[in-house]
N, C-alpha and C positions, 0 to 999 in steps of 0.2 A: 516556618517562622521567618520573618524578614531578617536579612543579614544585619549585624550590628554595624554602626557607622565606621568603626575602625577597620573593617575588612576592606582592603584597597581594590575592590573589584572594579572593572570598567564601569564607568558611569552609565553607559547605555544598557548595561545588564542589571543595574541596581533596581530592585523592586520586582524582578521577575522570579517565578518559581519554576522548579524543574518540571519538564513535561511528563505527564503520566496519567493514564486512566486510573480510576479507583480500583484498588485490589482489596477485596473484602473476603475473609475466610467463610467457609460453610454456606455459600450461596451457589445458585446456578449461574455460571458466568456466561452471559449473553451480551457482553459489552465491548469486546476487543476483536471481534471477527475471527476468532480462532476456529480451526477445524475441530469439531467435537469428537471426531473419531481418531484415536491415536493409532500409531503403526501397529500392525499385527505382531504376534510373537515372532514369526519368522523374519519379518523385516527388522524388528528390534534386535534380534539375535545377529543378523548380518551387520547392522550398524555397530553393535557392540564389539563384534569381532574385528571390524575394520578399525575401530577406535583403539582396541587392544593392540593391534599391530602398530598403529601410529604411536602408541605410548612407548613402544620399545625404541623409538627414535627421538624422543622428546629432548634428549641432550643436544640435538642439532636443530638449527632453525628450519622452519617449514619451507616448502617450495614457494619462493617469493612471488612467482608469477602464476601459481596455481594452474599449471599447464593442463594437467589431466582433468581437473574440474571444469575449466573453461571449455575444453574440447567436448566433454560430456554434456555440458549445458547447451552448446551449439547444436549437438546432435539432437537433443531433446526439442529445441526450438524449431529445427528444420529450416526451411526457406533458404537452403544452400549455405547456411552460415558455417563458419569455421572458428576455431578457438581464438584466433587473433582478433575476431570481431565481437568478442564477448568479454565483459569485465565482471568480476565478482567481488563482493565485499560483505561486511558484517551487517546483513539486512539491507533492504532497499533504502533505509535511512542513510547508511554510509555511502551508498551509491549516489544519492541525491546530494549529500554533502560534498563528495568528490566533484560532482558536476558544478556546484556553485563555487567551489574552490578554483576549479580550472577555468570556468567561463564567466563567473561573476566576479565580485570583489569591489574595492573602492572605485568609484566613478562609473560603475556598471549597474545595469538594471535587470531585475527578474520580474516576470509578470505571470499571473495566473487569473483564474476566474472563480469567484466565490459564489456559493459556499463550496469549499474543497478542503483538502487535507490540512489540518491545522498546524502541521510541522513545517510547511513550506516557508512561511514568513520567519520561522526560527532559523532555518538554514540560511536565509538571506541575512538576518540579523547577525548571526555568528560569523559570517564571511564579509561583513560590511558591504553587502550588496543592497542597493536601493530596491525597495519592494513596491510594486504597483499591483493593484487588484481591480480587475474588471468584474462585472456582475453577470451571473447566469440569469436566464429568464425565469418566469414564475414556475415553469415546469422543469427547471434545473438544466435545460439544454443551453448550449452556447450559440448565440446569434452570430452568424458568420460576418455580416456587415458591421455590426458593432465591434466584434473582435478585431477585424482588420483595421477599423478606424482607430482603435486604441493602440494597436501595434504600430500604425503609421505615426501616431502622435508621440509615442513613448520610445520607439526604436529599441526594444529590449534586447539585451544580449542573451537572455535565457527566457524561453516560454515554457511553462509547465502545464501540460494538459493531462487530466486524469480520466482514464476510461477503462473500466467503469469507475465513476467518480465516488470518492469517499468524502462526505457521508451519505450521498444521495443514491448511489448505485447506478447513476445514469451513464450510459455508454455514448461515445461520440461516433457519428458516421464518418466514413473515410473521406467524404467530400470536405468536411470541416477540417480534418487533420491535414489534408492536401492544401487547402486554402491557407491555413496558418503557416505550414511549412514553406509555401511559396512566397509568403509575404514577410516572414520574420527575417531580420538581418543577422541574427545569431543562431544558436542551437534551439531546437524544439525537442522537449522530452515528453513522451507519452508514457505516463505511469500506469502500467497494466498489472498492478499487484493482484487484482481479482480477475484477471482475464480468463482463467480456466472455468470460472463460474458463469460466463456470459451465455445468454440464450442462443439456441441454434440460429444461425444466420447473422449473428452479430459479428462484425469483422474485427480483426486485430490490426494494429498499426504495422505489425510485421509484414503485412501484405504489401505495403508501399515503402518499406525501408530502403529498397534499392533505388527508389526514385529520388531520394533526398539525402545527400551526403551529410547534412547537418542534423538529421533526425536520429533520435535515440529512443529506444523502447525498453523500459525498465520492467522487471518482473521480480517475484520473490518466491521462495520455497516455504514461506511461513504459513500460507493459507491452504492452497490445494494439496500441497505435499505434507501437511500436518507436521511441519518442522519449525514451528515458531520458536521453540527453545534452541534450535540449532543456529539461528541467526545467519541466514544466507540469502542475500539479494544479488541480483545481477542485471546487466544491461547489455543490449545488442546495439551496435552502431558500426559505422565505417571504421576500419582499422586505425586510421589516423586520429579519429575521435577517441578511440580506446587508448592510444598512445598518450594523448593529452591527459586522460584520467590517471594513467600510470605515473605521470610526473608528480601529482599531488598526493598520491597514496603514501601512507606511512610504511616504513620497511617492515616486511613480514606481517602485514596487517591481518592476514587470515591464518589462524593457527592450523597446525597439522591435524588437530582433532576435528576442527570445523570442516576442513577439506575432506577428511576421511568419511565423516558422517554424511556429508552432502553427496559425495560420489556413491556411497552405498545406497542412499535413498534413491538416487537417480536410476540405479540398477533395478529398482522395484517401482518405477514410475507407473506402469500399467496397473499394478495392484493399488498403489496409493491413490491414483486418480479415479479408480473405480467408484470411490465414494462420492465423487463430484456430482454424478448424475443424481444420486440420492439426495444430496444437499440442494441441488437445483429444484428438485421436485418438492422438497420440504419448504424451500423458499417460496415457491409459487403457491403452495397451500397456505403458508403464513400470510402472503399478500392478499389472497382471496378472503381469508378469515377476517383480516383487518378491514377490508372494504365492506364485507358483510356486516361488521359491527359499526359501520358508519364513519370510519376514519378516512382522512385523506392519506393516500399511499403513493410514494414516488415509485415509478417503474424501476426495477432493479435488475441489473445483470451481474450482481455481486452475491456474496453469501451473507447479506444483511438487508434489512428493509427499514427505510425512513418513513415514519408515520406521524400523524398529528390530526387536528391541531388542538393544543391544550392552553387554556388561559394561564395555568400554573403548571408548567411541565415538571418543575422540580418536585412538586407535591406528588405527582404521579410516579416519578422516579423513586422518591423516598418510600412511597407506599409499596412499590414493588420490592425494594430492598427489604423492607420490614417483613415481607412475605417470602423472602429467600430467593428473589430473582434480581439479578444485577444486569441492567441494560445501560445504554450510554445516553447521557444528557449532552448532546452535541449538535452542531449544525444550526440551521436557522431557528430563531425564536419560535416557540410553540410546537416544535417537532422533537421527536425522540428516535433513537436508532436501536434496533434489536438485531443481534446476530442470529444466524440460523443454528439451532442446536439439534439434538436428536428429536425424533417424534415425541418421546416421553417428556423431554425438557420443554418442548413447545406446548404440550398440553398443560403443563404446570404454569407456564407463562400465560396462556389463555385464561386459565382460572384465576390467576392472581390479578391480571389486568381487569377482569370483570369485577372482582371484589373491590379493587381500588376505586374505579370510576363510580361504583355504586355507593360508596361511602360519602 
């Protein structure tokens, strides 16, 4: 409901609604790119025990700098990283907000290339950062020459590149990341929330992190680690960039419970990531099935697939909901996005989609 006129909210926020994908009970959830496989009983028990131990200290503030967690995240990422070059926060959303608080703000500009993650302009809005959007190509890639021309014209303080991109699943080649990092006058953030799902041979921006001191690479434990409920995102960068993010963080922003759960999950990274190969395979089967049914399908290196095109995509979305399957109505007009579920969930999706388009 719109806020009543007497609520003295900032005028630039009036008329907006809180961000959020639909949450509908008693449906198959294929709309927010969650990992459909929860932690095993053994992993859950270890997390629970770690949280229990943390609970005995909840009368004290948590480790303000999350030293152990950042060190463990650096070890997981490899590439010679150390804990002072990693920052962690409540989901990659808070990481991005810290970036805009530190490097954006009044009189500053952030830039990205649409279609991409719909929260980016909200981070800019909330930090009074001017927002500029370039356009991806028809195949959802980023044209380097057009990107560099826009950067030269706008001189952004923050460039947000998403690879694999949400909602399209498109990954960026390292040459594109290098070209943008060399041209951008400010920081360049490569959002790799879905990096663990990328196809073999698809590079990570971590491979060129040492070449560019103003490059940041953001990740999350929500997807591949099946820890969406744990809310843990992180970013790797030069230690001086991390120190800049520390300036804007709230005191004790990561609870002791969050830190304990994340450290425990990292101890089981091999087991938790073992499901990633299965999800990749299911994603590729999903893409082939959609192509076989005659749909346009964006190439995906993530755990979701964007497909179309529909004259009335909302009718398709609603028809699927009516049949107990929730996907996402997002991205370019005429397209829909479906997350990768279990093989059984995908079979239900296939059947429901066939029924909807046949009506």
